[in-house]
Kinemage of the C-alpha trace (Angstrom):
@kinemage 1
@onewidth
@group {chain A} dominant
@subgroup {mainchain}
@vectorlist {calphas} color= white
{ca met a 1} P -1.415 -9.481 56.683
{ca glu a 2} L 0.364 -12.786 57.041
{ca thr a 3} L 3.579 -11.124 55.977
{ca glu a 4} L 3.374 -9.022 59.132
{ca glu a 5} L 2.668 -11.856 61.557
{ca lys a 6} L 6.355 -12.470 62.064
{ca thr a 7} L 8.365 -9.551 63.388
{ca lys a 8} L 11.038 -8.382 61.014
{ca glu a 9} L 14.048 -6.909 62.775
{ca his a 10} L 16.385 -4.368 61.236
{ca val a 11} L 19.769 -5.631 62.346
{ca ser a 12} L 23.456 -5.002 61.778
{ca ala a 13} L 25.487 -7.021 59.295
{ca pro a 14} L 27.314 -9.295 61.784
{ca ser a 15} L 24.149 -10.269 63.686
{ca leu a 16} L 22.319 -10.910 60.415
{ca glu a 17} L 25.020 -13.293 59.279
{ca glu a 18} L 25.050 -15.055 62.652
{ca met a 19} L 21.346 -15.927 62.579
{ca glu a 20} L 20.807 -19.683 62.428
{ca asp a 21} L 18.627 -21.571 59.958
{ca thr a 22} L 18.293 -18.585 57.654
{ca thr a 23} L 19.297 -17.767 54.112
{ca leu a 24} L 20.508 -14.299 53.132
{ca his a 25} L 19.272 -12.570 49.971
{ca thr a 26} L 20.348 -9.167 48.654
{ca val a 27} L 17.347 -7.554 46.985
{ca thr a 28} L 15.901 -4.265 45.860
{ca gly a 29} L 12.267 -3.427 46.398
{ca ser a 30} L 9.936 -3.832 49.359
{ca glu a 31} L 10.101 -6.549 52.022
{ca ala a 32} L 6.425 -7.485 51.602
{ca tyr a 33} L 6.810 -7.862 47.846
{ca asn a 34} L 9.904 -10.037 48.179
{ca gln a 35} L 8.298 -12.193 50.878
{ca ala a 36} L 5.241 -12.791 48.685
{ca leu a 37} L 7.548 -13.662 45.806
{ca leu a 38} L 9.435 -16.173 47.964
{ca gln a 39} L 6.386 -17.816 49.530
{ca glu a 40} L 4.003 -17.733 46.574
{ca pro a 41} L 5.970 -17.646 43.329
{ca pro a 42} L 3.440 -17.269 40.500
{ca asn a 43} L 2.935 -20.196 38.162
{ca leu a 44} L 3.154 -19.014 34.564
{ca arg a 45} L 1.709 -22.337 33.358
{ca his a 46} L -1.365 -22.207 35.573
{ca pro a 47} L -4.633 -22.116 33.541
{ca thr a 48} L -5.650 -18.910 35.344
{ca thr a 49} L -2.396 -17.234 34.336
{ca ile a 50} L -2.873 -18.320 30.735
{ca met a 51} L -6.435 -16.958 30.702
{ca leu a 52} L -5.239 -13.682 32.235
{ca cys a 53} L -2.603 -13.375 29.516
{ca leu a 54} L -5.300 -13.875 26.878
{ca cys a 55} L -7.258 -10.984 28.421
{ca leu a 56} L -4.127 -8.850 28.391
{ca leu a 57} L -3.695 -9.530 24.669
{ca val a 58} L -6.549 -7.081 24.066
{ca gly a 59} L -4.341 -4.391 25.620
{ca phe a 60} L -1.461 -5.670 23.486
{ca cys a 61} L -3.643 -5.115 20.405
{ca cys a 62} L -3.670 -1.384 21.195
{ca gln a 63} L 0.092 -1.344 20.667
{ca thr a 64} L -0.205 -3.535 17.558
{ca met a 65} L -2.769 -1.110 16.172
{ca asn a 66} L -0.427 1.761 16.992
{ca gly a 67} L 2.445 0.002 15.225
{ca phe a 68} L 0.404 -0.718 12.098
{ca asp a 69} L -1.033 2.778 11.788
{ca gly a 70} L 2.182 4.523 12.794
{ca ser a 71} L 4.351 2.604 10.319
{ca leu a 72} L 1.986 2.514 7.363
{ca phe a 73} L 2.720 5.930 5.912
{ca ser a 74} L 6.467 5.244 5.849
{ca gly a 75} L 5.782 2.208 3.664
{ca leu a 76} L 3.351 4.087 1.436
{ca leu a 77} L 6.060 6.645 0.663
{ca ala a 78} L 7.847 3.876 -1.272
{ca asn a 79} L 4.733 3.316 -3.425
{ca arg a 80} L 4.890 5.406 -6.609
{ca ile a 81} L 1.220 4.740 -7.446
{ca phe a 82} L 0.206 6.175 -4.045
{ca leu a 83} L 2.399 9.242 -4.541
{ca asp a 84} L 1.116 9.798 -8.080
{ca his a 85} L -2.505 9.445 -6.910
{ca phe a 86} L -2.083 12.361 -4.485
{ca his a 87} L 0.582 14.220 -6.531
{ca gly a 88} L 2.978 13.910 -3.598
{ca ser a 89} L 6.655 13.136 -2.974
{ca asp a 90} L 8.471 10.822 -0.579
{ca ser a 91} L 10.382 13.640 1.157
{ca gly a 92} L 10.161 17.353 1.803
{ca ile a 93} L 7.203 19.401 2.994
{ca trp a 94} L 4.394 17.290 1.453
{ca ala a 95} L 5.575 14.113 3.162
{ca gly a 96} L 6.141 16.015 6.393
{ca ile a 97} L 2.681 17.603 6.518
{ca val a 98} L 0.710 14.470 5.612
{ca ser a 99} L 2.706 12.384 8.059
{ca ala a 100} L 2.475 15.013 10.807
{ca met a 101} L -1.335 15.021 10.772
{ca tyr a 102} L -1.107 11.756 12.707
{ca gln a 103} L 0.850 13.492 15.484
{ca ile a 104} L -1.388 16.568 15.369
{ca gly a 105} L -4.387 14.314 15.964
{ca gly a 106} L -2.591 12.726 18.885
{ca val a 107} L -1.793 16.101 20.450
{ca ser a 108} L -5.397 17.253 19.989
{ca ala a 109} L -6.621 14.235 21.959
{ca leu a 110} L -4.918 15.443 25.160
{ca pro a 111} L -8.049 16.790 26.950
{ca phe a 112} L -10.013 13.634 26.168
{ca val a 113} L -7.578 10.846 27.095
{ca gly a 114} L -8.012 11.107 30.868
{ca pro a 115} L -11.838 11.308 30.888
{ca ala a 116} L -12.170 8.477 28.343
{ca ile a 117} L -10.052 6.129 30.467
{ca asp a 118} L -11.016 7.236 33.995
{ca thr a 119} L -14.767 7.757 33.685
{ca trp a 120} L -15.980 4.437 32.304
{ca gly a 121} L -12.965 2.217 32.824
{ca arg a 122} L -9.875 1.076 30.977
{ca arg a 123} L -11.856 -1.206 28.653
{ca val a 124} L -14.104 1.612 27.437
{ca gly a 125} L -11.026 3.765 26.847
{ca met a 126} L -9.720 1.107 24.458
{ca leu a 127} L -13.169 0.935 22.843
{ca ile a 128} L -13.395 4.697 22.219
{ca gly a 129} L -9.942 4.785 20.658
{ca ser a 130} L -10.794 1.853 18.388
{ca ile a 131} L -14.024 3.471 17.154
{ca leu a 132} L -12.118 6.607 16.148
{ca ile a 133} L -9.537 4.489 14.316
{ca val a 134} L -12.301 2.766 12.361
{ca leu a 135} L -13.665 6.190 11.352
{ca gly a 136} L -10.195 7.421 10.384
{ca thr a 137} L -9.595 4.351 8.243
{ca val a 138} L -12.874 4.894 6.387
{ca val a 139} L -11.985 8.540 5.723
{ca cys a 140} L -8.534 7.586 4.374
{ca gly a 141} L -9.752 4.629 2.344
{ca thr a 142} L -12.514 6.509 0.533
{ca thr a 143} L -10.032 8.968 -0.991
{ca ile a 144} L -9.852 6.487 -3.868
{ca thr a 145} L -12.832 8.345 -5.364
{ca asn a 146} L -11.485 11.901 -5.221
{ca ala a 147} L -7.687 11.798 -4.713
{ca ser a 148} L -8.115 14.406 -1.978
{ca ala a 149} L -4.915 14.820 0.007
{ca gly a 150} L -6.880 16.991 2.444
{ca gln a 151} L -9.331 14.171 3.145
{ca phe a 152} L -6.459 11.725 3.566
{ca met a 153} L -4.863 14.092 6.073
{ca gly a 154} L -8.199 14.373 7.896
{ca gly a 155} L -8.316 10.601 8.163
{ca arg a 156} L -4.797 10.533 9.567
{ca phe a 157} L -5.865 13.166 12.103
{ca leu a 158} L -8.662 10.847 13.314
{ca leu a 159} L -6.255 7.899 13.368
{ca gly a 160} L -3.799 9.833 15.527
{ca phe a 161} L -6.609 11.014 17.818
{ca gly a 162} L -7.906 7.479 18.330
{ca val a 163} L -4.486 5.896 18.709
{ca ser a 164} L -3.587 8.468 21.372
{ca ile a 165} L -6.510 7.275 23.517
{ca ala a 166} L -6.098 3.558 22.808
{ca ala a 167} L -2.312 3.616 23.204
{ca ala a 168} L -2.745 5.159 26.670
{ca ala a 169} L -5.603 2.872 27.742
{ca gly a 170} L -3.922 -0.362 26.616
{ca pro a 171} L -0.695 -0.138 28.674
{ca ile a 172} L -2.594 1.218 31.704
{ca tyr a 173} L -4.918 -1.780 31.520
{ca val a 174} L -1.998 -4.209 31.241
{ca val a 175} L 0.036 -2.633 34.071
{ca glu a 176} L -2.927 -2.474 36.468
{ca thr a 177} L -4.336 -5.917 35.687
{ca thr a 178} L -1.289 -8.152 35.337
{ca his a 179} L 0.188 -10.036 38.320
{ca pro a 180} L 2.684 -7.836 40.234
{ca ala a 181} L 5.387 -10.510 40.045
{ca tyr a 182} L 5.663 -10.304 36.270
{ca arg a 183} L 4.343 -6.788 35.650
{ca gly a 184} L 7.605 -5.635 34.083
{ca met a 185} L 8.016 -8.571 31.729
{ca val a 186} L 4.387 -8.665 30.575
{ca thr a 187} L 4.123 -4.915 30.007
{ca gly a 188} L 7.500 -4.998 28.271
{ca tyr a 189} L 6.104 -7.609 25.897
{ca cys a 190} L 3.050 -5.377 25.437
{ca asn a 191} L 5.067 -2.711 23.680
{ca thr a 192} L 6.949 -5.241 21.555
{ca phe a 193} L 3.611 -5.897 19.868
{ca trp a 194} L 4.065 -2.506 18.244
{ca phe a 195} L 6.360 -4.414 15.909
{ca val a 196} L 3.674 -6.985 15.142
{ca gly a 197} L 1.670 -4.119 13.684
{ca ser a 198} L 4.745 -2.675 12.004
{ca ile a 199} L 5.638 -6.047 10.448
{ca leu a 200} L 2.108 -6.620 9.208
{ca ser a 201} L 2.046 -3.083 7.830
{ca ser a 202} L 5.380 -3.581 6.056
{ca gly a 203} L 4.244 -6.986 4.794
{ca ala a 204} L 0.992 -5.559 3.460
{ca val a 205} L 2.843 -2.752 1.692
{ca arg a 206} L 5.427 -5.175 0.293
{ca gly a 207} L 2.812 -7.683 -0.825
{ca ala a 208} L 0.663 -5.104 -2.571
{ca ile a 209} L 3.410 -2.998 -4.120
{ca thr a 210} L 3.638 -5.285 -7.164
{ca leu a 211} L 0.014 -4.512 -8.075
{ca asp a 212} L -0.240 -2.037 -10.933
{ca asn a 213} L -3.264 -0.128 -9.655
{ca asn a 214} L -4.573 1.718 -6.609
{ca asn a 215} L -5.112 -1.567 -4.782
{ca ser a 216} L -1.381 -1.437 -4.072
{ca trp a 217} L -2.062 1.209 -1.406
{ca gln a 218} L -5.777 0.678 -0.752
{ca ile a 219} L -5.268 -2.823 0.680
{ca pro a 220} L -2.770 -1.705 3.369
{ca val a 221} L -4.950 1.290 4.271
{ca trp a 222} L -8.106 -0.784 4.802
{ca leu a 223} L -6.191 -3.391 6.833
{ca gln a 224} L -6.050 -0.769 9.600
{ca leu a 225} L -9.523 -2.046 10.515
{ca val a 226} L -8.239 -5.456 11.667
{ca phe a 227} L -6.911 -4.734 15.158
{ca ser a 228} L -9.389 -1.985 15.954
{ca gly a 229} L -12.083 -4.539 15.063
{ca ile a 230} L -10.546 -7.146 17.376
{ca ile a 231} L -10.595 -4.665 20.264
{ca leu a 232} L -14.193 -3.644 19.518
{ca cys a 233} L -15.295 -7.282 19.656
{ca cys a 234} L -13.248 -8.439 22.651
{ca cys a 235} L -13.068 -5.547 25.125
{ca trp a 236} L -16.425 -6.522 26.677
{ca met a 237} L -15.280 -10.091 27.356
{ca ile a 238} L -12.308 -9.288 29.579
{ca leu a 239} L -11.967 -8.313 33.238
{ca glu a 240} L -11.769 -4.664 34.304
{ca ser a 241} L -8.760 -3.219 36.133
{ca pro a 242} L -9.103 -4.076 39.862
{ca arg a 243} L -7.727 -0.655 40.782
{ca trp a 244} L -10.418 1.096 38.739
{ca leu a 245} L -13.089 -1.105 40.334
{ca tyr a 246} L -11.762 -0.364 43.831
{ca val a 247} L -11.741 3.431 43.541
{ca his a 248} L -15.188 3.450 41.931
{ca gly a 249} L -16.837 1.845 44.940
{ca lys a 250} L -16.781 -1.740 43.667
{ca lys a 251} L -14.493 -3.082 46.376
{ca glu a 252} L -15.955 -6.577 46.542
{ca lys a 253} L -15.670 -6.966 42.803
{ca ala a 254} L -12.062 -5.778 42.980
{ca val a 255} L -11.357 -8.348 45.711
{ca asp a 256} L -12.974 -11.052 43.594
{ca val a 257} L -10.807 -10.104 40.615
{ca leu a 258} L -7.627 -10.174 42.701
{ca thr a 259} L -8.623 -13.466 44.332
{ca lys a 260} L -9.376 -15.196 41.052
{ca trp a 261} L -6.604 -13.860 38.866
{ca his a 262} L -3.719 -13.120 41.268
{ca gly a 263} L -4.490 -15.448 44.182
{ca tyr a 264} L -5.576 -18.428 42.053
{ca gly a 265} L -8.843 -18.574 44.004
{ca asn a 266} L -7.241 -18.119 47.450
{ca arg a 267} L -8.664 -15.028 49.173
{ca asp a 268} L -5.896 -15.293 51.806
{ca ser a 269} L -3.101 -15.218 49.222
{ca leu a 270} L -0.195 -12.957 50.168
{ca trp a 271} L -0.506 -11.263 46.783
{ca val a 272} L -4.175 -10.460 47.391
{ca lys a 273} L -3.500 -9.152 50.905
{ca leu a 274} L -0.497 -7.129 49.786
{ca gln a 275} L -2.372 -5.374 47.002
{ca leu a 276} L -5.513 -4.728 49.069
{ca ser a 277} L -3.372 -3.239 51.820
{ca glu a 278} L -1.701 -0.970 49.274
{ca tyr a 279} L -5.069 0.010 47.770
{ca glu a 280} L -6.384 0.998 51.207
{ca ser a 281} L -3.270 3.017 51.995
{ca his a 282} L -2.669 4.770 48.693
{ca leu a 283} L -5.775 4.926 46.499
{ca asn a 284} L -7.864 8.073 46.919
{ca met a 285} L -11.575 7.258 46.702
{ca asp a 286} L -12.433 10.902 45.952
{ca gly a 287} L -9.426 11.774 43.840
{ca ser a 288} L -9.212 14.080 40.864
{ca asp a 289} L -9.340 11.079 38.524
{ca lys a 290} L -13.143 11.293 38.937
{ca lys a 291} L -13.207 14.962 37.832
{ca phe a 292} L -12.343 15.262 34.167
{ca trp a 293} L -11.518 18.960 34.533
{ca asp a 294} L -9.222 18.588 37.551
{ca tyr a 295} L -5.523 18.263 36.735
{ca arg a 296} L -4.259 19.458 40.124
{ca ser a 297} L -3.047 16.008 41.136
{ca leu a 298} L -0.342 16.292 38.490
{ca phe a 299} L 1.158 19.432 39.988
{ca asn a 300} L 0.084 19.787 43.642
{ca arg a 301} L 3.124 18.043 45.161
{ca arg a 302} L 6.829 17.998 44.436
{ca ser a 303} L 6.765 14.213 44.108
{ca asn a 304} L 3.929 14.374 41.581
{ca val a 305} L 5.747 16.927 39.438
{ca tyr a 306} L 8.819 14.677 39.583
{ca arg a 307} L 6.692 11.711 38.483
{ca leu a 308} L 5.242 13.658 35.550
{ca cys a 309} L 8.698 14.825 34.485
{ca cys a 310} L 9.936 11.216 34.514
{ca asn a 311} L 6.883 10.164 32.524
{ca cys a 312} L 7.138 12.817 29.824
{ca gly a 313} L 10.932 12.880 29.840
{ca phe a 314} L 11.266 9.186 29.062
{ca ala a 315} L 8.496 9.403 26.456
{ca ile a 316} L 10.364 12.190 24.649
{ca phe a 317} L 13.775 10.535 24.970
{ca ala a 318} L 12.416 7.336 23.428
{ca gln a 319} L 11.278 9.374 20.404
{ca trp a 320} L 14.412 11.466 19.976
{ca ala a 321} L 17.068 8.759 20.106
{ca gly a 322} L 17.090 8.809 16.303
{ca asn a 323} L 14.637 5.974 15.885
{ca gly a 324} L 12.082 8.403 14.450
{ca val a 325} L 14.102 8.824 11.265
{ca leu a 326} L 14.565 5.080 10.822
{ca thr a 327} L 10.897 4.363 11.570
{ca tyr a 328} L 9.032 7.066 9.674
{ca tyr a 329} L 11.635 8.060 7.096
{ca leu a 330} L 13.525 4.866 6.425
{ca val a 331} L 12.950 5.306 2.670
{ca pro a 332} L 14.824 8.654 2.375
{ca ala a 333} L 17.523 7.264 4.691
{ca leu a 334} L 17.902 4.230 2.419
{ca glu a 335} L 18.051 6.456 -0.654
{ca gly a 336} L 20.841 8.387 1.028
{ca ala a 337} L 22.616 5.064 1.556
{ca gly a 338} L 22.277 4.180 -2.126
{ca phe a 339} L 19.230 1.857 -2.056
{ca thr a 340} L 16.819 3.417 -4.558
{ca ser a 341} L 14.663 0.543 -5.876
{ca asp a 342} L 11.042 0.550 -4.624
{ca val a 343} L 11.024 -3.227 -4.150
{ca thr a 344} L 14.421 -3.216 -2.423
{ca gln a 345} L 13.242 -0.508 -0.045
{ca ala a 346} L 10.052 -2.444 0.727
{ca asn a 347} L 12.058 -5.620 1.372
{ca ile a 348} L 14.448 -3.803 3.703
{ca asn a 349} L 11.544 -2.119 5.505
{ca leu a 350} L 9.900 -5.489 6.159
{ca gly a 351} L 13.158 -7.132 7.214
{ca tyr a 352} L 13.973 -4.226 9.531
{ca ser a 353} L 10.621 -4.559 11.317
{ca cys a 354} L 11.073 -8.330 11.803
{ca phe a 355} L 14.626 -7.793 13.034
{ca gln a 356} L 13.488 -5.215 15.593
{ca phe a 357} L 10.627 -7.410 16.797
{ca phe a 358} L 13.001 -10.285 17.553
{ca phe a 359} L 15.298 -8.111 19.656
{ca ala a 360} L 12.377 -6.401 21.402
{ca leu a 361} L 11.066 -9.813 22.490
{ca cys a 362} L 14.512 -10.716 23.817
{ca gly a 363} L 14.811 -7.420 25.692
{ca ala a 364} L 11.389 -7.742 27.331
{ca ala a 365} L 12.504 -10.987 28.984
{ca phe a 366} L 15.171 -9.046 30.925
{ca val a 367} L 13.072 -6.097 32.123
{ca asp a 368} L 12.582 -7.501 35.638
{ca ser a 369} L 15.972 -9.183 36.039
{ca leu a 370} L 18.160 -6.326 34.772
{ca gly a 371} L 15.881 -3.496 35.855
{ca arg a 372} L 14.603 -0.446 34.043
{ca arg a 373} L 17.619 1.794 34.625
{ca thr a 374} L 20.148 -0.741 33.364
{ca leu a 375} L 18.183 -1.164 30.161
{ca met a 376} L 17.568 2.518 29.465
{ca leu a 377} L 21.139 3.606 30.219
{ca ser a 378} L 22.709 0.785 28.205
{ca gly a 379} L 20.319 1.472 25.360
{ca met a 380} L 20.995 5.190 25.160
{ca ala a 381} L 24.771 4.699 25.314
{ca gly a 382} L 24.522 2.035 22.621
{ca cys a 383} L 22.403 4.253 20.361
{ca cys a 384} L 24.962 7.038 20.664
{ca phe a 385} L 27.858 4.799 19.606
{ca val a 386} L 25.917 3.246 16.712
{ca trp a 387} L 25.016 6.686 15.370
{ca val a 388} L 28.737 7.503 15.301
{ca ala a 389} L 29.242 4.413 13.124
{ca ile a 390} L 26.282 5.274 10.849
{ca leu a 391} L 27.619 8.815 10.503
{ca ala a 392} L 31.080 7.581 9.514
{ca ala a 393} L 29.773 5.040 6.989
{ca ser a 394} L 27.084 7.216 5.389
{ca ser a 395} L 29.523 10.064 4.834
{ca gln a 396} L 31.414 7.790 2.420
{ca val a 397} L 28.442 6.412 0.430
{ca tyr a 398} L 29.099 8.719 -2.511
{ca asn a 399} L 32.598 9.791 -3.514
{ca ser a 400} L 33.560 13.227 -4.809
{ca ser a 401} L 32.524 12.305 -8.353
{ca gly a 402} L 29.087 11.105 -7.204
{ca ala a 403} L 29.781 7.396 -7.750
{ca leu a 404} L 28.270 4.919 -5.290
{ca asn a 405} L 30.644 3.302 -2.795
{ca his a 406} L 29.043 -0.123 -2.366
{ca ala a 407} L 31.094 -1.014 0.714
{ca ala a 408} L 30.036 2.155 2.539
{ca ser a 409} L 26.439 1.676 1.368
{ca asn a 410} L 26.272 -1.855 2.763
{ca ala a 411} L 28.028 -0.764 5.960
{ca thr a 412} L 25.434 1.980 6.476
{ca leu a 413} L 22.632 -0.541 6.045
{ca gly a 414} L 24.318 -2.903 8.502
{ca phe a 415} L 24.670 -0.191 11.133
{ca ile a 416} L 21.025 0.814 10.637
{ca phe a 417} L 20.076 -2.753 11.539
{ca ile a 418} L 22.437 -2.710 14.536
{ca phe a 419} L 20.758 0.486 15.731
{ca gly a 420} L 17.391 -1.260 15.414
{ca ala a 421} L 18.675 -4.159 17.518
{ca val a 422} L 20.049 -1.896 20.263
{ca phe a 423} L 17.000 0.348 20.483
{ca ser a 424} L 14.549 -2.560 20.343
{ca phe a 425} L 16.319 -4.650 22.989
{ca phe a 426} L 16.941 -1.907 25.535
{ca ile a 427} L 14.341 0.832 24.978
{ca thr a 428} L 11.275 -0.636 23.251
{ca pro a 429} L 10.150 -2.860 26.188
{ca leu a 430} L 10.179 0.195 28.470
{ca gln a 431} L 8.121 2.526 26.286
{ca ala a 432} L 4.737 1.212 27.442
{ca leu a 433} L 5.948 0.233 30.922
{ca tyr a 434} L 8.023 2.986 32.490
{ca pro a 435} L 5.759 6.003 31.783
{ca val a 436} L 2.795 4.155 33.346
{ca glu a 437} L 4.720 2.821 36.356
{ca val a 438} L 6.032 6.185 37.512
{ca leu a 439} L 2.512 7.648 37.846
{ca ser a 440} L 0.265 7.122 40.868
{ca tyr a 441} L -3.274 5.831 40.252
{ca glu a 442} L -4.861 9.276 40.602
{ca met a 443} L -2.403 10.707 38.074
{ca arg a 444} L -2.260 7.757 35.702
{ca ala a 445} L -4.849 8.436 32.986
{ca lys a 446} L -4.330 12.212 32.841
{ca gly a 447} L -0.575 11.743 33.156
{ca met a 448} L -0.604 9.350 30.218
{ca ala a 449} L -2.443 12.035 28.270
{ca phe a 450} L 0.568 14.271 28.882
{ca ser a 451} L 2.812 11.375 27.890
{ca ser a 452} L 0.858 11.086 24.657
{ca leu a 453} L 1.211 14.843 24.181
{ca ala a 454} L 4.969 14.532 24.719
{ca val a 455} L 5.249 11.622 22.281
{ca asn a 456} L 3.265 13.406 19.601
{ca ala a 457} L 4.984 16.743 20.135
{ca ala a 458} L 8.339 14.977 19.858
{ca gly a 459} L 6.954 13.192 16.812
{ca leu a 460} L 6.152 16.513 15.166
{ca leu a 461} L 9.865 17.302 15.139
{ca asn a 462} L 10.484 13.880 13.623
{ca gln a 463} L 7.837 14.523 10.968
{ca phe a 464} L 8.716 18.099 10.017
{ca ala a 465} L 12.435 18.482 10.684
{ca trp a 466} L 14.003 15.207 9.589
{ca pro a 467} L 12.525 14.845 6.074
{ca val a 468} L 13.648 18.369 5.225
{ca ser a 469} L 17.008 17.812 6.906
{ca leu a 470} L 17.603 14.530 5.064
{ca lys a 471} L 16.745 16.220 1.783
{ca glu a 472} L 18.941 19.278 2.364
{ca ile a 473} L 22.013 18.024 4.264
{ca gly a 474} L 21.682 14.229 4.050
{ca trp a 475} L 23.953 12.221 6.358
{ca lys a 476} L 25.016 15.304 8.367
{ca thr a 477} L 21.590 15.036 10.047
{ca tyr a 478} L 22.959 12.137 12.084
{ca ile a 479} L 25.374 14.410 13.982
{ca val a 480} L 22.371 15.692 15.951
{ca phe a 481} L 21.570 12.196 17.212
{ca val a 482} L 25.129 11.520 18.376
{ca val a 483} L 25.116 14.629 20.568
{ca trp a 484} L 21.523 14.359 21.783
{ca asp a 485} L 21.753 10.683 22.778
{ca ala a 486} L 24.748 11.531 24.965
{ca ile a 487} L 22.741 14.307 26.645
{ca gln a 488} L 19.798 11.954 27.193
{ca phe a 489} L 22.091 9.389 28.824
{ca val a 490} L 23.282 11.941 31.394
{ca ile a 491} L 19.737 13.092 32.234
{ca met a 492} L 18.520 9.497 32.621
{ca tyr a 493} L 21.431 8.615 34.900
{ca phe a 494} L 20.811 11.421 37.368
{ca phe a 495} L 17.021 11.733 37.360
{ca leu a 496} L 15.127 8.554 36.359
{ca pro a 497} L 14.608 6.113 39.284
{ca glu a 498} L 14.345 2.318 39.246
{ca thr a 499} L 10.820 0.866 39.536
{ca lys a 500} L 11.307 -2.910 39.606
{ca ser a 501} L 10.413 -5.233 42.535
{ca arg a 502} L 7.671 -3.015 43.949
{ca thr a 503} L 3.915 -2.821 43.576
{ca leu a 504} L 2.663 0.299 41.825
{ca glu a 505} L 1.499 1.775 45.124
{ca glu a 506} L 4.815 1.078 46.871
{ca leu a 507} L 6.546 3.407 44.423
{ca asp a 508} L 5.044 6.316 46.384
{ca gln a 509} L 7.822 6.106 48.976
{ca ile a 510} L 10.453 6.248 46.227
{ca phe a 511} L 9.137 9.494 44.775
{ca glu a 512} L 8.593 10.999 48.231
{ca ala a 513} L 12.290 10.480 48.998
{ca arg a 514} L 14.709 13.394 48.850
{ca asn a 515} L 16.685 11.600 46.134
{ca pro a 516} L 14.371 9.188 44.273
{ca val a 517} L 17.176 7.665 42.185
{ca lys a 518} L 19.263 6.837 45.244
{ca ala a 519} L 16.238 5.517 47.152
{ca ser a 520} L 15.208 3.295 44.250
{ca thr a 521} L 18.619 1.674 43.825
{ca arg a 522} L 19.348 1.071 47.518
{ca ala a 523} L 19.822 -2.651 48.134
{ca thr a 524} L 18.576 -4.557 51.189
{ca thr a 525} L 19.776 -7.840 52.659
{ca ile a 526} L 16.982 -10.027 54.030
{ca ala a 527} L 17.205 -13.129 56.203
{ca val a 528} L 14.710 -15.813 55.203
{ca asp a 529} L 13.858 -18.779 57.431
{ca gln a 530} L 13.110 -22.330 56.322
{ca asp a 531} L 9.443 -21.435 55.711
{ca asn a 532} L 10.431 -18.567 53.396
{ca his a 533} L 9.422 -15.913 55.952
{ca val a 534} L 11.464 -12.711 56.038
{ca val a 535} L 12.662 -12.564 59.664
{ca ala a 536} L 15.302 -9.828 59.544
{ca val a 537} L 16.328 -6.966 57.294
{ca lys a 538} L 19.514 -4.945 56.846
{ca asp a 539} L 19.694 -1.796 54.741
{ca asn a 540} L 22.849 -1.766 52.620
{ca ala a 541} L 23.437 1.960 52.844
């Protein structure tokens, strides 16, 4: 590699500072990565980059589809015609069971996620998930003829099953295909598109709620076909993951993909050489990813178990920060805050989704500059403090005589929106990025199946526990989130490593270290000559 043609010396601090015609940079991450970034900074306005981003939008659609499907039922709970059609209620056991079928479907998909994504490629994984979502939508939509809650639940089971596969395939595709220099930012933006689906879902529910017939809920239900249809039509037109091509014996095709999309047509690009070198060193051509029954790679080494714990741990923490209540059960939460009108609830639901989307977009822009740990730790601390404020305000919404305290009601609503801003800015961009990054290639698809299991298992608590809790003890439910967010902050601080400024394969050395968190945050000072070559390195121990 060209990055190795010049000898890089590890030197002491005084001698590093005395070197002539050099510039010193304090960085985290690998030397080869930082040298490539200095010598060949990617051009975000290059036509090739723009075309690559258009391909990645298909992966983004998986998150949009997830956001639409995952948010829809919360909006439907505010629709009295929908509830009357199925003889249901907006809280309690009925709401919990119907909503939970989505998570049960996701959990049931666990054995099929890895094979669907590994066997035929990341694109086919997205395709399979989309087909199942189309089937689930048809099953749900046709309940207009029989008012069968059981059939509607069966449709939600299929939706959850399909989303589990597509929501794993989409981020994997984006992480593996995007340019290493902006992997964090692009994949962070990928998950923000969850809110595009959520906004469209809320908008569809709000727009149709004024209709005085079953179309008020039928229209939003059938709109679930839109993004699954886009994926079905477009997944064949985009490039395949170069990593998948490489490990499936299509090395030349993988090189061609890297050359065209990451090297801008230059086969000798530092980015192409860096990634090919990492592929040769770290990708197992006969790994367990080719054996759908073999899950040993997830547990056969200490570092792999650590990776899987980071993957599932973050996935669970991102579900249990309290956002589950405000995503899936915003309506009961609003009723507890004194907002009882169907139209008012629909308006707030739509506004809340738009508000979160804005802050998620802002947060994604800082994923690479601030780093993953800074975002997750700041986010969890912020969520904890905001829940304290929500708890204080909501406890005063109704006085001892049962009269509504408008000031406390409005304050509760304001703090709910502040929580949405904090969670969306700091945590949302990491939800599709961090769980994928911490897994090696051989572990990635099957590991993301476990991540999906963790998300859906955590979601089951959200679906079953919180509606009953909100109905029985109201605002006291929020005490749980104050305590649990503090616990999550401590666990994240001591156990979740930083992943920025490294290729996916270079993260191996972080997880092989005795203390991955310490290894990932260790800074290095590099001396760069006038040609942007790294000529000397000093570890800042």
